[in-house]
N, C-alpha and C positions, 0 to 999 in steps of 0.2 A: 808394437806387439800385435796389433790387429792384422798387419800385413804378414806377420810371421805365422799366425795361426793356421791359415789355409795350407801353407807349405808343410807344416808339421802334421796336420790332419791327413794330407795326401800321403806323406811319408809313412805315417802309421798304418794307413789302409794298405799301401803297397807292401809294407813289411809283413803285415798279417796275411795278405794273400800269398806272398812268397812262402811264408811259414806253412800255410795250408797246403800248397803245392808240394813242397819238399817233404812234409809229413806224409801226404798221401802216397808219394812215390816210395818213400822209405818203408811204409807199411806194406805196400804191394810187393816189395821185394822180399820181405821177411815173413809176412802173414802170421805174426805171432798173435795168438788168441787174446790174451789180456791186454797187450799193447794196442790192439784194435780199438778198445774203448777210449784209451788216451788219444789215439790218432783221431777218432771221431770227435772228441771234445775240442781238440785244437782246430780241426777242419771246420767245424760248425762256427767257432768263434771267428775264423777268417772270413767265412761267408757272411756273417752278420756285419763284420767291419766293412766288407766290400759293398754290401747293399746299403748300409748307412751312408757311405760316402757317395754312392751313385745318387741316392735320394737327395742329398744335400747339394751336389754339384749341378744336377739337372732339374732341380726343383720339381720332382715328381712325387706324388703321394698316392701311389696305387695300393689298393687294399691288399692285393696278393703279395706284394713286396713286404708290406707290414706284417702280414701273417707269417710269411717265411722267416722274417727277421726275428719275430717273437718266438716262434717254435724252435728256430735254430739256437737262439740265445738260451732258452730254458733247456733245450736238449743237450747243450754243451755241459751244463751243470750236472744233468742226470747221467750223462756218459762218464763224467769224471767220478761220480758216485759208483757207477758200475765197475770202473777200473779199480777203485778202492776196494770194492767187494771181491774182485778177482784176486787181489793180493792179500787183503785182510777181510775175511768174510764177515758180513753183518747178518743179523737175525732176519728171518722172513717177516717178522712183525714190523721191524723198522724199515725194511725194504718196502713193504706195503704202504706204510705211513708216508714215506717219501714219494712213492708213485702217486698216491692220492693227492698229496699236497701239490705236487707239480702239475697234475692234471687240473685240479680245481683252480689254482692260481692262473694257469694259462687260459683255461676256458672262460673263467670269470673276466679276465682282462679283455680277451677278444670279444666277448659279448658286450661289455661296456663300450668298447671302442666302436663296435658296429652301431650301437644306439646313439653315440655321440655323432658319428658320421651321418646318421640319418636325421639328426636334429631333434631326436626324442629326449636325449639326456644332456645335461650341461657338461662343459669341458672339465669342470672341477671334479666330476665323478671319475673321469678317465685318469686324472692325476692321482686320485685316491686309490684307484684300482691297480695302479702300477706299483704302489708300495708293497703290497703282499707278494707281487711277482718278484720284485727285487729281493725281498727278504727270503723267499723260498729258494731262489737261485743262490743267494749268498750262503744259505744253510747247506745246500747240497754240495757247494764248492768248499765252504769254510771248514766243515767237519773233516773231509778228506785231507785238506791242506794241513790242519793241525795234527791229525793222526799221522800223516806221512812224516812230518817234522819230528814227532816224538819217536816214531819207530826207527827213523834214520840213525838215531844215536847208537843203536846196537847192530848196525849193518856194516858190511865192508865199504870202504871209501867210495868206490865207483857207484854202487847202487845208492849209498847214502847221499852223495852229492846230487845224483839225479832226482831223488825224491825231494831234497831241499830246494833245488831249482824249481821243481814243479810247484812246491808249496809257496815259494816266494812269488812266482808268476801269477798264480790264481789268487793268492792273498792280495796282491797288488791291485788286481781288477776289482775284487770285493771292496777294498779300501776306497778306490776311486768312486765306485757306485754309492757307497755309504756317504762319502763326502758330498757327492752331487745332490743326494737326497736331503742331507741335513744342513748343508751350507747355504742353501737358498740363493740369494742374489750374488753372494760372494763367489759362487762357482762360475758365474758369468763374467767375472773380471778377466780381462785379456791376459794379465800377468799370471793369474792362477791357471787359466786355460793353457798357457804355454808350459807351465810346470807339469800339468796333468799329461799333456801330449808327450813330453819328454819321458815321463814315467812309463807311459804306454810303449814307447819305443824301447825302453829298457826291458820291458816284460817279454818282448818277442824273443830275444836270445835266451832268456831263462827258460821259456817253454820249449825252444828248439833243443837245448842241451839236455832237457829232461827226457826228451823222446829219442834223440839220436846224437849224443855227444861226439865230437870229432876225436880222432885217435890221439892228437896231441894233448887234448884236455884230459882224456882218460889216463894218459901217462902221467900228467901232472897230479891228478887225483891219487894215482897209485904210488907216488914217490915215497910217501911215508911207509907204505907196505913193503916196497922194495928194499928199503933200508932195514926193516925188520927181517926180511927174508935173508939179507946178507948176513945178519947176526946169526940167524938159524943155521945157515950153511957153515959158518965158522964153528958152530957147536956140534956139527955132525959126528966128529970123532968121539965126543963125550957120550953120544947116544948110540954109537955103533953096536954096542952089545945088547941093546933093548929094541928089538925089531918092532914090537907093538907100539911103543912110544914114538919111535922114529916114523912109522907109517902114519900114526895119528897126527903128529905135528906137521908132517909133509902135506897131508890131506887138508888140514886147516889152512895152511898157507896157499895151497892151490885154490881153495874156495875164495879166500880173501882177494887174491890177485885178479880173479875173473869176475868177482861179484856174485858168486854162486850161492844158492840158498841151501844146497845139500850136496853131498858127494859120497862116493864109495869107491874103494880100491880092491881089486882082485889080483891074485897071483896068476901064473900061467895055467894052473890047473882049475881055475875058477873059484878057489877058496877065498873068502873075504879076508882082507888084511886090516882094513879100518873102515869106519863109516861115521858120517856126521849128518844129522838131520833127516834120516830115513828110518822107518820102522822095519821090522822083520819081513813083513809082506812086501813092502816096496823094494827092499834089497833083493828079494827073490825075483820080483818082477824085472828088475834091472839085469839080474844074472841070466834069466831066460833069454833076454834080448841081446846079450853080449856079442854073439856071432853076427848079428845083423847091423850093429852100430858101425857106421863109417867113421874114419878118423876125422877129427875136426868138429865143426858145429852142425847140428841137424835139429829138426823138429820131430818130437815123438809124443804120443799120447801115453800118459801115465796116470793110472787110477781114474781114468775117465776124463782127463783134462790135458790140453796140449802143453808141452814143456819144451824149453830150449835145452838141448843136451850138448855137452862138449865131451868127446871121447878121445882119450890119449893113451898111447902105449907106455908101459912102465918097464924100464930095463931091469930085469931080475936074472938070477941064476936060472938057466934053463929057458923055457919058453917065456916070452914077454908077457907081463901082466897088463892090466888095463884099469 
């Protein structure tokens, strides 16, 4: 077991670094506003993993590396909270409370660590100071993880499984930290260490698919929706006489297949056929931009925030709708 531990630790560090690189490249290509916070959380975790392994392998204990690791670790939790806020807004009060808690826990730990390094304070004080740091990080990560899991129950499969993967990944890290703090000497057992490293390796693909799931996995997630779409297509003749119901049902299936949060359909003259998830002002904002939307996926600002837009033509009598 002791010989296996270094191998698994190196594999975990390499996996996290690869995850950070892939995530950075993926975000640079898309530049999605809200996903930027998720990308930052994952990248910071990969940096912390890399610095921790470098410190262990080369037996260096530089103050700057420690500061970067602590700030990166806490920053990853705060970035995830900001990602949660971009999807499910939190009040300004709780946002301020979280910011103050993160700052206080980080500053307090770094101050105690400096005193211990200077020989002014005992090592036990540093051990005590790390507990609030871990608790604050766990709170900033745990709350979004739980909220994402709950919200996923009412979302289309692709988006739901991405949020579930994200929840499981970060919840796994929280569980490992809580175990390390509470288990004491048991956490140092080689067999337990191997199990922990294996869990860490499993967390990497969960975080990856939460950010950028491969196409084959998206198809797998959509399989149940595609079966429902097939049934809907069989019922088209029954709905042929009710244009409003047909447009509404078709729009719902389009949203579910792509994981969209809202959608609107217009006929060739710009008249609205159906809408889901948009108010009157937002529909009008979309209508004004119809002529400028390219076919396919693009990034647009709506109501002051960036959104991912998919624009597709609709075959109708006369000029094509959209």
